[in-house]
N, CA, C, O and the ligand as a Tripos MOL2 file, in Angstrom:
@<TRIPOS>MOLECULE
protein
  281   279    71     0     0
PROTEIN
NO_CHARGES

@<TRIPOS>ATOM
      1 N           3.2390   28.4710    9.8750 N.3       1 MET1
      2 CA          2.0720   27.7460   10.2340 C.3       1 MET1
      3 C           1.3920   28.5270   11.4050 C.2       1 MET1
      4 O           2.0150   28.8550   12.4150 O.2       1 MET1
      5 N           0.1140   28.7910   11.2050 N.am      2 ASN2
      6 CA         -0.6830   29.4990   12.1890 C.3       2 ASN2
      7 C          -0.9030   28.6320   13.5160 C.2       2 ASN2
      8 O          -1.1050   27.4180   13.5040 O.2       2 ASN2
      9 N          -0.8400   29.3820   14.5870 N.am      3 LYS3
     10 CA         -1.1020   28.7100   15.8510 C.3       3 LYS3
     11 C          -2.5190   28.2860   15.8770 C.2       3 LYS3
     12 O          -3.3550   29.1350   15.5680 O.2       3 LYS3
     13 N          -2.9200   27.0730   16.2070 N.am      4 PRO4
     14 CA         -4.2730   26.6990   16.2330 C.3       4 PRO4
     15 C          -5.0960   27.3980   17.3990 C.2       4 PRO4
     16 O          -4.5610   27.6460   18.4790 O.2       4 PRO4
     17 N          -6.3630   27.6900   17.1400 N.am      5 ALA5
     18 CA         -7.2030   28.3120   18.0380 C.3       5 ALA5
     19 C          -7.4680   27.2120   19.2150 C.2       5 ALA5
     20 O          -7.5390   26.0130   18.9450 O.2       5 ALA5
     21 N          -7.5900   27.6540   20.3820 N.am      6 ARG6
     22 CA         -7.8320   26.7540   21.4900 C.3       6 ARG6
     23 C          -9.3230   26.3360   21.6050 C.2       6 ARG6
     24 O          -9.6610   25.2550   22.0870 O.2       6 ARG6
     25 N         -10.1200   27.1860   21.1690 N.am      7 ILE7
     26 CA        -11.6220   26.8190   21.2060 C.3       7 ILE7
     27 C         -12.1560   27.1890   19.8370 C.2       7 ILE7
     28 O         -11.8350   28.2370   19.2780 O.2       7 ILE7
     29 N         -13.0260   26.2460   19.2880 N.am      8 LEU8
     30 CA        -13.8130   26.6000   18.1040 C.3       8 LEU8
     31 C         -15.2830   26.2700   18.3850 C.2       8 LEU8
     32 O         -15.6040   25.4340   19.2290 O.2       8 LEU8
     33 N         -16.1380   26.9370   17.6660 N.am      9 THR9
     34 CA        -17.5280   26.7630   17.8810 C.3       9 THR9
     35 C         -18.1630   26.1140   16.5990 C.2       9 THR9
     36 O         -17.8950   26.5510   15.4790 O.2       9 THR9
     37 N         -18.9260   25.1640   16.7810 N.am     10 PHE10
     38 CA        -19.7000   24.5390   15.6800 C.3      10 PHE10
     39 C         -21.1420   24.5330   16.0410 C.2      10 PHE10
     40 O         -21.5260   24.7730   17.1850 O.2      10 PHE10
     41 N         -21.9620   24.2450   15.0160 N.am     11 LYS11
     42 CA        -23.3420   24.0610   15.2220 C.3      11 LYS11
     43 C         -23.6550   22.5940   15.4210 C.2      11 LYS11
     44 O         -23.2310   21.7550   14.6270 O.2      11 LYS11
     45 N         -24.3650   22.2860   16.4330 N.am     12 CYS12
     46 CA        -24.7210   20.9010   16.7470 C.3      12 CYS12
     47 C         -25.5350   20.2020   15.6580 C.2      12 CYS12
     48 O         -26.5040   20.7830   15.1700 O.2      12 CYS12
     49 N         -25.1970   19.0360   15.2770 N.am     13 LYS13
     50 CA        -25.9390   18.3130   14.1880 C.3      13 LYS13
     51 C         -27.3270   17.8140   14.7340 C.2      13 LYS13
     52 O         -28.2660   17.5930   13.9690 O.2      13 LYS13
     53 N         -27.4060   17.6560   16.0320 N.am     14 LYS14
     54 CA        -28.5960   17.2070   16.5640 C.3      14 LYS14
     55 C         -29.6190   18.2270   16.9190 C.2      14 LYS14
     56 O         -30.7870   18.1470   16.5410 O.2      14 LYS14
     57 N         -29.1060   19.2710   17.7190 N.am     15 CYS15
     58 CA        -30.1370   20.2780   18.2580 C.3      15 CYS15
     59 C         -29.8980   21.6120   17.6290 C.2      15 CYS15
     60 O         -30.6810   22.5260   17.8880 O.2      15 CYS15
     61 N         -28.8460   21.8140   16.7920 N.am     16 ALA16
     62 CA        -28.5520   23.0840   16.0730 C.3      16 ALA16
     63 C         -28.1650   24.1610   16.9840 C.2      16 ALA16
     64 O         -28.2520   25.3240   16.5880 O.2      16 ALA16
     65 N         -27.7250   23.8820   18.2250 N.am     17 LYS17
     66 CA        -27.2700   24.8870   19.1010 C.3      17 LYS17
     67 C         -25.7530   24.9300   18.9150 C.2      17 LYS17
     68 O         -25.1030   23.9660   18.5130 O.2      17 LYS17
     69 N         -25.2140   26.1770   19.2510 N.am     18 PRO18
     70 CA        -23.6380   26.1420   19.1650 C.3      18 PRO18
     71 C         -23.0120   25.3340   20.2150 C.2      18 PRO18
     72 O         -23.4310   25.2980   21.3720 O.2      18 PRO18
     73 N         -21.9250   24.6420   19.7490 N.am     19 VAL19
     74 CA        -21.2270   23.8150   20.7410 C.3      19 VAL19
     75 C         -19.7310   24.1590   20.6520 C.2      19 VAL19
     76 O         -19.1890   24.2670   19.5520 O.2      19 VAL19
     77 N         -19.1020   24.3210   21.7340 N.am     20 GLN20
     78 CA        -17.6380   24.6110   21.7360 C.3      20 GLN20
     79 C         -16.7960   23.2960   21.7370 C.2      20 GLN20
     80 O         -17.0650   22.3390   22.4640 O.2      20 GLN20
     81 N         -15.7930   23.3320   20.8900 N.am     21 VAL21
     82 CA        -14.8740   22.2250   20.9400 C.3      21 VAL21
     83 C         -13.5720   22.7890   21.2890 C.2      21 VAL21
     84 O         -13.1810   23.8590   20.8220 O.2      21 VAL21
     85 N         -12.8620   22.0360   22.1530 N.am     22 PHE22
     86 CA        -11.6100   22.4520   22.8660 C.3      22 PHE22
     87 C         -10.3800   21.7070   22.1990 C.2      22 PHE22
     88 O         -10.4640   20.5150   21.9030 O.2      22 PHE22
     89 N          -9.3380   22.3870   21.9930 N.am     23 LEU23
     90 CA         -8.0660   21.8060   21.5450 C.3      23 LEU23
     91 C          -7.5980   20.7710   22.4750 C.2      23 LEU23
     92 O          -7.4450   21.0390   23.6660 O.2      23 LEU23
     93 N          -7.3660   19.6210   22.0050 N.am     24 GLN24
     94 CA         -6.9450   18.4640   22.8690 C.3      24 GLN24
     95 C          -5.3750   18.4370   22.9710 C.2      24 GLN24
     96 O          -4.6760   18.8630   22.0520 O.2      24 GLN24
     97 N          -4.8980   17.9610   24.0320 N.am     25 LYS25
     98 CA         -3.5020   17.9120   24.2540 C.3      25 LYS25
     99 C          -2.9160   16.5200   23.9680 C.2      25 LYS25
    100 O          -1.7580   16.2500   24.2860 O.2      25 LYS25
    101 N          -3.7110   15.6610   23.3790 N.am     26 VAL26
    102 CA         -3.2740   14.2840   23.0820 C.3      26 VAL26
    103 C          -2.1530   14.3060   22.0730 C.2      26 VAL26
    104 O          -1.3190   13.4010   22.0900 O.2      26 VAL26
    105 N          -2.0870   15.2810   21.2000 N.am     27 SER27
    106 CA         -1.1010   15.2630   20.1460 C.3      27 SER27
    107 C           0.0620   16.0650   20.5080 C.2      27 SER27
    108 O          -0.0520   17.2430   20.8490 O.2      27 SER27
    109 N           1.3020   15.3870   20.4330 N.am     28 ALA28
    110 CA          2.5810   16.0170   20.8360 C.3      28 ALA28
    111 C           3.2640   16.4390   19.5950 C.2      28 ALA28
    112 O           4.3840   16.9450   19.6510 O.2      28 ALA28
    113 N           2.6170   16.2470   18.4310 N.am     29 CYS29
    114 CA          3.3820   16.4810   17.2290 C.3      29 CYS29
    115 C           2.5490   17.4520   16.3640 C.2      29 CYS29
    116 O           1.3940   17.7170   16.6950 O.2      29 CYS29
    117 N           3.0940   17.9660   15.3030 N.am     30 SER30
    118 CA          2.4370   19.0080   14.5160 C.3      30 SER30
    119 C           1.5810   18.3770   13.4450 C.2      30 SER30
    120 O           1.0030   19.1210   12.6530 O.2      30 SER30
    121 N           1.4440   17.0010   13.3490 N.am     31 HIS31
    122 CA          0.6450   16.3820   12.2300 C.3      31 HIS31
    123 C          -0.8170   16.7740   12.3650 C.2      31 HIS31
    124 O          -1.4610   16.9500   11.3310 O.2      31 HIS31
    125 N          -1.3910   16.9230   13.5390 N.am     32 ILE32
    126 CA         -2.7760   17.1540   13.8030 C.3      32 ILE32
    127 C          -3.0360   17.9210   14.9850 C.2      32 ILE32
    128 O          -2.3540   17.7960   16.0020 O.2      32 ILE32
    129 N          -4.1170   18.8030   14.8710 N.am     33 GLN33
    130 CA         -4.6200   19.4280   16.0210 C.3      33 GLN33
    131 C          -6.0230   19.0400   16.3010 C.2      33 GLN33
    132 O          -6.9440   19.6240   15.7290 O.2      33 GLN33
    133 N          -6.2470   18.0300   17.2000 N.am     34 PRO34
    134 CA         -7.5260   17.5120   17.3750 C.3      34 PRO34
    135 C          -8.3710   18.4050   18.3810 C.2      34 PRO34
    136 O          -7.8590   18.8920   19.3890 O.2      34 PRO34
    137 N          -9.6290   18.5730   18.0530 N.am     35 TYR35
    138 CA        -10.6000   19.2090   18.9560 C.3      35 TYR35
    139 C         -11.6910   18.3760   19.3470 C.2      35 TYR35
    140 O         -12.1110   17.5780   18.5080 O.2      35 TYR35
    141 N         -12.2580   18.4250   20.5470 N.am     36 GLN36
    142 CA        -13.3210   17.7190   20.9540 C.3      36 GLN36
    143 C         -14.2070   18.4880   21.9570 C.2      36 GLN36
    144 O         -13.7060   19.2370   22.7950 O.2      36 GLN36
    145 N         -15.4980   18.2910   21.8520 N.am     37 GLY37
    146 CA        -16.3860   18.9110   22.8340 C.3      37 GLY37
    147 C         -17.7110   18.1290   22.8700 C.2      37 GLY37
    148 O         -18.0080   17.3180   21.9930 O.2      37 GLY37
    149 N         -18.4680   18.4030   23.8930 N.am     38 ILE38
    150 CA        -19.8150   17.7660   24.0180 C.3      38 ILE38
    151 C         -20.9060   18.8540   24.1560 C.2      38 ILE38
    152 O         -20.8530   19.7750   24.9700 O.2      38 ILE38
    153 N         -21.8230   18.6580   23.3380 N.am     39 CYS39
    154 CA        -23.0290   19.5980   23.3850 C.3      39 CYS39
    155 C         -23.8100   19.3800   24.6810 C.2      39 CYS39
    156 O         -23.6890   18.3730   25.3780 O.2      39 CYS39
    157 N         -24.6170   20.4050   24.9440 N.am     40 LYS40
    158 CA        -25.5720   20.2260   26.1960 C.3      40 LYS40
    159 C         -26.5660   19.0670   25.9690 C.2      40 LYS40
    160 O         -27.0850   18.4730   26.9140 O.2      40 LYS40
    161 N         -26.8100   18.7690   24.6660 N.am     41 CYS41
    162 CA        -27.7840   17.6960   24.3950 C.3      41 CYS41
    163 C         -27.0640   16.3550   24.5030 C.2      41 CYS41
    164 O         -27.7270   15.3180   24.4770 O.2      41 CYS41
    165 N         -25.7270   16.3310   24.6250 N.am     42 GLY42
    166 CA        -25.0400   15.0590   24.7930 C.3      42 GLY42
    167 C         -24.3120   14.5200   23.6080 C.2      42 GLY42
    168 O         -23.6220   13.5010   23.6580 O.2      42 GLY42
    169 N         -24.5000   15.2770   22.4920 N.am     43 GLU43
    170 CA        -23.8370   14.8990   21.2570 C.3      43 GLU43
    171 C         -22.3070   15.2530   21.2970 C.2      43 GLU43
    172 O         -21.9180   16.3710   21.6360 O.2      43 GLU43
    173 N         -21.5080   14.2910   20.9530 N.am     44 LEU44
    174 CA        -20.0700   14.4190   20.9100 C.3      44 LEU44
    175 C         -19.6690   15.0880   19.5390 C.2      44 LEU44
    176 O         -20.1620   14.7430   18.4650 O.2      44 LEU44
    177 N         -18.7380   16.0640   19.6840 N.am     45 HIS45
    178 CA        -18.2960   16.7420   18.4090 C.3      45 HIS45
    179 C         -16.8660   16.5970   18.3020 C.2      45 HIS45
    180 O         -16.1340   16.7960   19.2720 O.2      45 HIS45
    181 N         -16.4420   16.2640   17.1850 N.am     46 ARG46
    182 CA        -15.0380   16.2230   16.8870 C.3      46 ARG46
    183 C         -14.6330   17.0210   15.7130 C.2      46 ARG46
    184 O         -15.3710   17.0410   14.7270 O.2      46 ARG46
    185 N         -13.5050   17.6920   15.7340 N.am     47 HIS47
    186 CA        -12.9130   18.4110   14.6480 C.3      47 HIS47
    187 C         -11.4070   18.2950   14.7090 C.2      47 HIS47
    188 O         -10.8110   18.1620   15.7770 O.2      47 HIS47
    189 N         -10.8230   18.3490   13.5580 N.am     48 ALA48
    190 CA         -9.2950   18.2920   13.6100 C.3      48 ALA48
    191 C          -8.7670   18.9870   12.3680 C.2      48 ALA48
    192 O          -9.3840   18.9530   11.3040 O.2      48 ALA48
    193 N          -7.6120   19.6160   12.5290 N.am     49 THR49
    194 CA         -6.9140   20.1230   11.3580 C.3      49 THR49
    195 C          -5.5210   19.5780   11.3700 C.2      49 THR49
    196 O          -4.9640   19.2160   12.4070 O.2      49 THR49
    197 N          -4.9590   19.5290   10.1400 N.am     50 GLY50
    198 CA         -3.6690   19.0170   10.0430 C.3      50 GLY50
    199 C          -3.5220   18.0070    8.9020 C.2      50 GLY50
    200 O          -4.1790   18.1200    7.8670 O.2      50 GLY50
    201 N          -2.6540   17.0260    9.1120 N.am     51 GLN51
    202 CA         -2.3810   15.9540    8.1200 C.3      51 GLN51
    203 C          -3.6470   15.1580    7.8200 C.2      51 GLN51
    204 O          -4.3150   14.6980    8.7470 O.2      51 GLN51
    205 N          -3.9770   14.9920    6.5920 N.am     52 ALA52
    206 CA         -5.3000   14.3920    6.2220 C.3      52 ALA52
    207 C          -5.5580   13.0380    6.7280 C.2      52 ALA52
    208 O          -6.6740   12.8090    7.1930 O.2      52 ALA52
    209 N          -4.6140   12.0540    6.6980 N.am     53 ASP53
    210 CA         -4.9090   10.7290    7.2220 C.3      53 ASP53
    211 C          -5.0120   10.7760    8.7810 C.2      53 ASP53
    212 O          -5.8370   10.0820    9.3760 O.2      53 ASP53
    213 N          -4.1940   11.5710    9.3870 N.am     54 ALA54
    214 CA         -4.3620   11.6690   10.8830 C.3      54 ALA54
    215 C          -5.6960   12.2950   11.2800 C.2      54 ALA54
    216 O          -6.2980   11.8860   12.2740 O.2      54 ALA54
    217 N          -6.1480   13.2460   10.5450 N.am     55 VAL55
    218 CA         -7.4720   13.9240   10.7660 C.3      55 VAL55
    219 C          -8.6120   12.8340   10.5700 C.2      55 VAL55
    220 O          -9.5010   12.6930   11.4100 O.2      55 VAL55
    221 N          -8.5390   12.1200    9.4840 N.am     56 THR56
    222 CA         -9.5350   11.1170    9.1780 C.3      56 THR56
    223 C          -9.5650   10.0640   10.3200 C.2      56 THR56
    224 O         -10.6220    9.6800   10.8190 O.2      56 THR56
    225 N          -8.3390    9.6220   10.7050 N.am     57 SER57
    226 CA         -8.2510    8.5840   11.7910 C.3      57 SER57
    227 C          -8.8770    9.0970   13.1440 C.2      57 SER57
    228 O          -9.4750    8.3370   13.9050 O.2      57 SER57
    229 N          -8.7120   10.3210   13.3660 N.am     58 PHE58
    230 CA         -9.2180   10.9800   14.5420 C.3      58 PHE58
    231 C         -10.7950   11.0640   14.4890 C.2      58 PHE58
    232 O         -11.5090   10.6130   15.3850 O.2      58 PHE58
    233 N         -11.2540   11.6680   13.3820 N.am     59 ILE59
    234 CA        -12.6880   11.8590   13.2140 C.3      59 ILE59
    235 C         -13.3930   10.5310   13.2410 C.2      59 ILE59
    236 O         -14.4640   10.4600   13.8450 O.2      59 ILE59
    237 N         -12.9000    9.4850   12.6510 N.am     60 ASN60
    238 CA        -13.5300    8.2010   12.5220 C.3      60 ASN60
    239 C         -13.4490    7.3800   13.7500 C.2      60 ASN60
    240 O         -14.2180    6.4330   13.9130 O.2      60 ASN60
    241 N         -12.5070    7.7200   14.6600 N.am     61 SER61
    242 CA        -12.3080    7.0260   15.8670 C.3      61 SER61
    243 C         -13.4950    7.1350   16.9070 C.2      61 SER61
    244 O         -13.9350    8.2460   17.2040 O.2      61 SER61
    245 N         -13.9590    6.0950   17.4030 N.am     62 ALA62
    246 CA        -15.0090    6.1840   18.3740 C.3      62 ALA62
    247 C         -14.4150    6.1500   19.7900 C.2      62 ALA62
    248 O         -15.1130    6.2850   20.7950 O.2      62 ALA62
    249 N         -13.0920    5.9630   19.8130 N.am     63 ASP63
    250 CA        -12.4170    5.8170   21.0560 C.3      63 ASP63
    251 C         -12.1060    7.2010   21.7390 C.2      63 ASP63
    252 O         -11.4860    8.0810   21.1420 O.2      63 ASP63
    253 N         -12.5420    7.3340   22.9450 N.am     64 SER64
    254 CA        -12.3780    8.6900   23.5700 C.3      64 SER64
    255 C         -10.9820    8.9560   23.9840 C.2      64 SER64
    256 O         -10.6300   10.1130   24.2160 O.2      64 SER64
    257 N         -10.1610    7.9540   24.0920 N.am     65 ASP65
    258 CA         -8.7760    8.1880   24.5100 C.3      65 ASP65
    259 C          -7.8200    7.9690   23.2050 C.2      65 ASP65
    260 O          -6.7020    7.4590   23.2860 O.2      65 ASP65
    261 N          -8.3560    8.3800   22.1080 N.am     66 TRP66
    262 CA         -7.5470    8.3560   20.8270 C.3      66 TRP66
    263 C          -6.2730    9.1790   21.0770 C.2      66 TRP66
    264 O          -6.2690   10.2090   21.7510 O.2      66 TRP66
    265 N          -5.1940    8.6480   20.4830 N.am     67 SER67
    266 CA         -4.0040    9.4170   20.4710 C.3      67 SER67
    267 C          -3.2440    9.1550   19.1840 C.2      67 SER67
    268 O          -3.4310    8.1060   18.5680 O.2      67 SER67
    269 N          -2.4130   10.0540   18.7710 N.am     68 HIS68
    270 CA         -1.7200   10.0310   17.4680 C.3      68 HIS68
    271 C          -0.4300    9.2460   17.6500 C.2      68 HIS68
    272 O           0.3530    9.6020   18.5310 O.2      68 HIS68
    273 N          -0.1670    8.2390   16.9050 N.am     69 HIS69
    274 CA          1.1010    7.4940   17.0300 C.3      69 HIS69
    275 C           1.8290    7.5910   15.7150 C.2      69 HIS69
    276 O           1.2040    7.6090   14.6550 O.2      69 HIS69
    277 N           3.1390    7.6530   15.7700 N.am     70 HIS70
    278 CA          3.9000    7.6670   14.5520 C.3      70 HIS70
    279 C           4.1370    6.2180   14.0180 C.2      70 HIS70
    280 O           4.7730    6.0390   12.9790 O.2      70 HIS70
    281 ZN        -26.7530   19.4930   20.5940 Zn       71 ZN71
@<TRIPOS>BOND
     1     1     2 1
     2     2     3 1
     3     3     4 2
     4     3     5 am
     5     5     6 1
     6     6     7 1
     7     7     8 2
     8     7     9 am
     9     9    10 1
    10    10    11 1
    11    11    12 2
    12    11    13 am
    13    13    14 1
    14    14    15 1
    15    15    16 2
    16    15    17 am
    17    17    18 1
    18    18    19 1
    19    19    20 2
    20    19    21 am
    21    21    22 1
    22    22    23 1
    23    23    24 2
    24    23    25 am
    25    25    26 1
    26    26    27 1
    27    27    28 2
    28    27    29 am
    29    29    30 1
    30    30    31 1
    31    31    32 2
    32    31    33 am
    33    33    34 1
    34    34    35 1
    35    35    36 2
    36    35    37 am
    37    37    38 1
    38    38    39 1
    39    39    40 2
    40    39    41 am
    41    41    42 1
    42    42    43 1
    43    43    44 2
    44    43    45 am
    45    45    46 1
    46    46    47 1
    47    47    48 2
    48    47    49 am
    49    49    50 1
    50    50    51 1
    51    51    52 2
    52    51    53 am
    53    53    54 1
    54    54    55 1
    55    55    56 2
    56    55    57 am
    57    57    58 1
    58    58    59 1
    59    59    60 2
    60    59    61 am
    61    61    62 1
    62    62    63 1
    63    63    64 2
    64    63    65 am
    65    65    66 1
    66    66    67 1
    67    67    68 2
    68    67    69 am
    69    69    70 1
    70    70    71 1
    71    71    72 2
    72    71    73 am
    73    73    74 1
    74    74    75 1
    75    75    76 2
    76    75    77 am
    77    77    78 1
    78    78    79 1
    79    79    80 2
    80    79    81 am
    81    81    82 1
    82    82    83 1
    83    83    84 2
    84    83    85 am
    85    85    86 1
    86    86    87 1
    87    87    88 2
    88    87    89 am
    89    89    90 1
    90    90    91 1
    91    91    92 2
    92    91    93 am
    93    93    94 1
    94    94    95 1
    95    95    96 2
    96    95    97 am
    97    97    98 1
    98    98    99 1
    99    99   100 2
   100    99   101 am
   101   101   102 1
   102   102   103 1
   103   103   104 2
   104   103   105 am
   105   105   106 1
   106   106   107 1
   107   107   108 2
   108   107   109 am
   109   109   110 1
   110   110   111 1
   111   111   112 2
   112   111   113 am
   113   113   114 1
   114   114   115 1
   115   115   116 2
   116   115   117 am
   117   117   118 1
   118   118   119 1
   119   119   120 2
   120   119   121 am
   121   121   122 1
   122   122   123 1
   123   123   124 2
   124   123   125 am
   125   125   126 1
   126   126   127 1
   127   127   128 2
   128   127   129 am
   129   129   130 1
   130   130   131 1
   131   131   132 2
   132   131   133 am
   133   133   134 1
   134   134   135 1
   135   135   136 2
   136   135   137 am
   137   137   138 1
   138   138   139 1
   139   139   140 2
   140   139   141 am
   141   141   142 1
   142   142   143 1
   143   143   144 2
   144   143   145 am
   145   145   146 1
   146   146   147 1
   147   147   148 2
   148   147   149 am
   149   149   150 1
   150   150   151 1
   151   151   152 2
   152   151   153 am
   153   153   154 1
   154   154   155 1
   155   155   156 2
   156   155   157 am
   157   157   158 1
   158   158   159 1
   159   159   160 2
   160   159   161 am
   161   161   162 1
   162   162   163 1
   163   163   164 2
   164   163   165 am
   165   165   166 1
   166   166   167 1
   167   167   168 2
   168   167   169 am
   169   169   170 1
   170   170   171 1
   171   171   172 2
   172   171   173 am
   173   173   174 1
   174   174   175 1
   175   175   176 2
   176   175   177 am
   177   177   178 1
   178   178   179 1
   179   179   180 2
   180   179   181 am
   181   181   182 1
   182   182   183 1
   183   183   184 2
   184   183   185 am
   185   185   186 1
   186   186   187 1
   187   187   188 2
   188   187   189 am
   189   189   190 1
   190   190   191 1
   191   191   192 2
   192   191   193 am
   193   193   194 1
   194   194   195 1
   195   195   196 2
   196   195   197 am
   197   197   198 1
   198   198   199 1
   199   199   200 2
   200   199   201 am
   201   201   202 1
   202   202   203 1
   203   203   204 2
   204   203   205 am
   205   205   206 1
   206   206   207 1
   207   207   208 2
   208   207   209 am
   209   209   210 1
   210   210   211 1
   211   211   212 2
   212   211   213 am
   213   213   214 1
   214   214   215 1
   215   215   216 2
   216   215   217 am
   217   217   218 1
   218   218   219 1
   219   219   220 2
   220   219   221 am
   221   221   222 1
   222   222   223 1
   223   223   224 2
   224   223   225 am
   225   225   226 1
   226   226   227 1
   227   227   228 2
   228   227   229 am
   229   229   230 1
   230   230   231 1
   231   231   232 2
   232   231   233 am
   233   233   234 1
   234   234   235 1
   235   235   236 2
   236   235   237 am
   237   237   238 1
   238   238   239 1
   239   239   240 2
   240   239   241 am
   241   241   242 1
   242   242   243 1
   243   243   244 2
   244   243   245 am
   245   245   246 1
   246   246   247 1
   247   247   248 2
   248   247   249 am
   249   249   250 1
   250   250   251 1
   251   251   252 2
   252   251   253 am
   253   253   254 1
   254   254   255 1
   255   255   256 2
   256   255   257 am
   257   257   258 1
   258   258   259 1
   259   259   260 2
   260   259   261 am
   261   261   262 1
   262   262   263 1
   263   263   264 2
   264   263   265 am
   265   265   266 1
   266   266   267 1
   267   267   268 2
   268   267   269 am
   269   269   270 1
   270   270   271 1
   271   271   272 2
   272   271   273 am
   273   273   274 1
   274   274   275 1
   275   275   276 2
   276   275   277 am
   277   277   278 1
   278   278   279 1
   279   279   280 2
@<TRIPOS>SUBSTRUCTURE
     1 MET1         2 RESIDUE 1 A MET
     2 ASN2         6 RESIDUE 1 A ASN
     3 LYS3        10 RESIDUE 1 A LYS
     4 PRO4        14 RESIDUE 1 A PRO
     5 ALA5        18 RESIDUE 1 A ALA
     6 ARG6        22 RESIDUE 1 A ARG
     7 ILE7        26 RESIDUE 1 A ILE
     8 LEU8        30 RESIDUE 1 A LEU
     9 THR9        34 RESIDUE 1 A THR
    10 PHE10       38 RESIDUE 1 A PHE
    11 LYS11       42 RESIDUE 1 A LYS
    12 CYS12       46 RESIDUE 1 A CYS
    13 LYS13       50 RESIDUE 1 A LYS
    14 LYS14       54 RESIDUE 1 A LYS
    15 CYS15       58 RESIDUE 1 A CYS
    16 ALA16       62 RESIDUE 1 A ALA
    17 LYS17       66 RESIDUE 1 A LYS
    18 PRO18       70 RESIDUE 1 A PRO
    19 VAL19       74 RESIDUE 1 A VAL
    20 GLN20       78 RESIDUE 1 A GLN
    21 VAL21       82 RESIDUE 1 A VAL
    22 PHE22       86 RESIDUE 1 A PHE
    23 LEU23       90 RESIDUE 1 A LEU
    24 GLN24       94 RESIDUE 1 A GLN
    25 LYS25       98 RESIDUE 1 A LYS
    26 VAL26      102 RESIDUE 1 A VAL
    27 SER27      106 RESIDUE 1 A SER
    28 ALA28      110 RESIDUE 1 A ALA
    29 CYS29      114 RESIDUE 1 A CYS
    30 SER30      118 RESIDUE 1 A SER
    31 HIS31      122 RESIDUE 1 A HIS
    32 ILE32      126 RESIDUE 1 A ILE
    33 GLN33      130 RESIDUE 1 A GLN
    34 PRO34      134 RESIDUE 1 A PRO
    35 TYR35      138 RESIDUE 1 A TYR
    36 GLN36      142 RESIDUE 1 A GLN
    37 GLY37      146 RESIDUE 1 A GLY
    38 ILE38      150 RESIDUE 1 A ILE
    39 CYS39      154 RESIDUE 1 A CYS
    40 LYS40      158 RESIDUE 1 A LYS
    41 CYS41      162 RESIDUE 1 A CYS
    42 GLY42      166 RESIDUE 1 A GLY
    43 GLU43      170 RESIDUE 1 A GLU
    44 LEU44      174 RESIDUE 1 A LEU
    45 HIS45      178 RESIDUE 1 A HIS
    46 ARG46      182 RESIDUE 1 A ARG
    47 HIS47      186 RESIDUE 1 A HIS
    48 ALA48      190 RESIDUE 1 A ALA
    49 THR49      194 RESIDUE 1 A THR
    50 GLY50      198 RESIDUE 1 A GLY
    51 GLN51      202 RESIDUE 1 A GLN
    52 ALA52      206 RESIDUE 1 A ALA
    53 ASP53      210 RESIDUE 1 A ASP
    54 ALA54      214 RESIDUE 1 A ALA
    55 VAL55      218 RESIDUE 1 A VAL
    56 THR56      222 RESIDUE 1 A THR
    57 SER57      226 RESIDUE 1 A SER
    58 PHE58      230 RESIDUE 1 A PHE
    59 ILE59      234 RESIDUE 1 A ILE
    60 ASN60      238 RESIDUE 1 A ASN
    61 SER61      242 RESIDUE 1 A SER
    62 ALA62      246 RESIDUE 1 A ALA
    63 ASP63      250 RESIDUE 1 A ASP
    64 SER64      254 RESIDUE 1 A SER
    65 ASP65      258 RESIDUE 1 A ASP
    66 TRP66      262 RESIDUE 1 A TRP
    67 SER67      266 RESIDUE 1 A SER
    68 HIS68      270 RESIDUE 1 A HIS
    69 HIS69      274 RESIDUE 1 A HIS
    70 HIS70      278 RESIDUE 1 A HIS
    71 ZN71       281 GROUP 0 **** ****
């Protein structure tokens, strides 16, 4: 399994500027690598790789202190 990148860059959905998302340390397991970042325009960006249901749970969560539980 590849080591996840610490920083990824996405295009903002609102202002179309590049926004960096940072690997979050909330996950202590290998099921998911969650990323989060905030654009200069204030739009929150989330991305995750890993187990499909954990990824979906993370992306759909509006809670900023989301964490993965077994
Ligand atoms: Zn933006």
